[in-house]
C-alpha positions as CSV (number, residue, x, y, z in Angstrom):
1,X,10.3,-1.4,-41.2
2,X,9.8,-5.3,-39.9
3,X,9.4,-6.2,-36.5
4,X,12.6,-7.7,-36.3
5,X,13.9,-6.4,-33.0
6,X,15.1,-8.7,-30.5
7,X,13.8,-8.9,-27.2
8,X,15.3,-6.2,-24.6
9,X,13.7,-5.4,-21.6
10,X,15.0,-3.1,-18.8
11,X,14.9,-4.9,-15.6
12,X,16.9,-3.4,-13.1
13,X,19.5,-0.1,-12.2
14,X,22.7,-0.3,-10.7
15,X,24.0,2.5,-8.2
16,X,27.5,3.0,-7.3
17,X,28.0,3.9,-3.6
18,X,30.8,3.7,-1.0
19,X,28.9,1.4,1.3
20,X,26.5,-0.7,-0.9
21,X,25.0,-2.9,1.8
22,X,24.1,0.1,3.9
23,X,22.5,1.8,0.9
24,X,20.8,-1.2,0.1
25,X,19.2,-1.6,3.3
26,X,18.4,2.3,3.3
27,X,16.2,1.9,0.0
28,X,14.9,-1.6,1.4
29,X,13.3,0.2,4.4
30,X,12.3,3.1,2.4
31,X,10.5,1.3,-0.2
32,X,9.2,-2.0,2.2
33,X,11.3,-3.9,-0.2
34,X,13.7,-6.9,0.6
35,X,17.4,-7.1,0.2
36,X,17.7,-10.3,-1.7
37,X,21.4,-10.9,-2.3
38,X,24.7,-9.4,-0.6
39,X,28.3,-10.1,-0.9
40,X,31.0,-8.8,1.4
41,X,34.1,-7.0,0.5
42,X,36.5,-8.9,-1.2
43,X,40.3,-9.8,0.2
44,X,42.3,-6.5,0.3
45,X,39.1,-4.2,0.0
46,X,37.7,-2.2,2.9
47,X,34.8,-3.5,4.9
48,X,32.2,-0.9,3.6
49,X,33.0,-2.6,0.1
50,X,31.1,-5.3,-1.9
51,X,27.4,-5.5,-3.4
52,X,23.9,-5.9,-2.7
53,X,20.8,-6.2,-4.5
54,X,17.0,-5.2,-3.3
55,X,13.7,-6.1,-5.1
56,X,11.3,-3.1,-5.1
57,X,8.3,-4.7,-7.0
58,X,9.0,-5.4,-10.6
59,X,12.1,-3.3,-10.3
60,X,15.6,-4.6,-9.1
61,X,18.2,-2.2,-7.7
62,X,21.8,-3.5,-7.6
63,X,23.9,-1.4,-5.3
64,X,27.8,-1.6,-5.9
65,X,31.0,-0.5,-4.1
66,X,32.9,2.6,-5.7
67,X,36.3,3.0,-4.5
68,X,36.6,6.5,-5.8
69,X,33.0,7.6,-4.4
70,X,32.2,11.4,-4.8
71,X,28.7,12.2,-4.2
72,X,27.1,14.2,-7.2
73,X,26.1,18.2,-6.7
74,X,22.5,18.8,-7.4
75,X,21.5,20.8,-8.9
76,X,24.4,20.5,-11.1
77,X,27.3,22.9,-11.2
78,X,30.2,23.1,-13.3
79,X,33.4,21.6,-12.2
80,X,31.6,19.0,-9.7
81,X,30.3,15.3,-10.1
82,X,27.3,15.4,-11.8
83,X,24.3,13.2,-10.9
84,X,23.8,11.2,-13.9
85,X,20.6,9.4,-13.1
86,X,18.0,9.6,-10.3
87,X,15.4,7.4,-9.2
88,X,11.8,8.6,-9.3
89,X,9.6,7.1,-6.9
90,X,5.5,7.7,-7.1
91,X,3.9,8.3,-3.7
92,X,0.4,9.0,-2.9
93,X,0.7,11.4,0.3
94,X,3.9,13.6,-0.6
95,X,4.3,15.0,3.0
96,X,4.1,11.9,4.7
97,X,6.6,10.1,2.2
98,X,9.1,13.1,2.5
99,X,8.8,12.6,6.4
100,X,9.2,8.8,6.2
101,X,12.1,9.2,3.8
102,X,13.8,11.6,6.4
103,X,13.2,9.2,9.1
104,X,14.7,6.3,6.9
105,X,18.0,8.6,6.7
106,X,17.3,10.8,3.4
107,X,17.6,14.5,3.6
108,X,15.5,17.1,1.7
109,X,17.3,18.9,-1.1
110,X,17.3,22.9,-0.4
111,X,16.7,23.3,-3.9
112,X,12.7,22.0,-4.8
113,X,12.0,22.7,-8.4
114,X,8.2,21.9,-8.3
115,X,5.3,21.7,-5.3
116,X,4.3,18.3,-6.4
117,X,7.9,16.9,-6.3
118,X,10.5,16.7,-3.4
119,X,13.7,16.4,-4.3
120,X,15.8,14.2,-1.6
121,X,19.3,12.7,-0.9
122,X,19.9,9.2,-0.1
123,X,22.5,8.5,2.5
124,X,25.3,8.1,0.1
125,X,24.3,11.6,-1.4
126,X,22.3,10.1,-4.7
127,X,19.4,12.6,-5.5
128,X,15.7,11.0,-6.0
129,X,12.7,12.3,-6.2
130,X,9.0,11.7,-4.8
131,X,6.4,12.6,-6.6
132,X,2.5,12.5,-6.7
């Protein structure tokens, strides 16, 4: 095989949400990041619609409005909205990071699969993991 692969780089993730600017503000606070772009709702859309983007180190997180939003169920159960991806966030101090996430507006999932990982839900209901 020759090295003819074109340059392809993963640079960002896009998360759908019922209120993208509020969710971007949550993640910006949680991660100590900056919301670097934001757009309001388009004419005819509800006021919470729109789009926002934040920069968290080398990662860009885009948050887009979803008209038919349904929060995912985690752990997944048959017949419910599943989470198709989640953020994994490395932390130095799991108890302190968990407390900070809760202070920012997250909630802890009732099911915790491992001692060195904390599954949390953001304000829109997306699961994310804090891990050491």
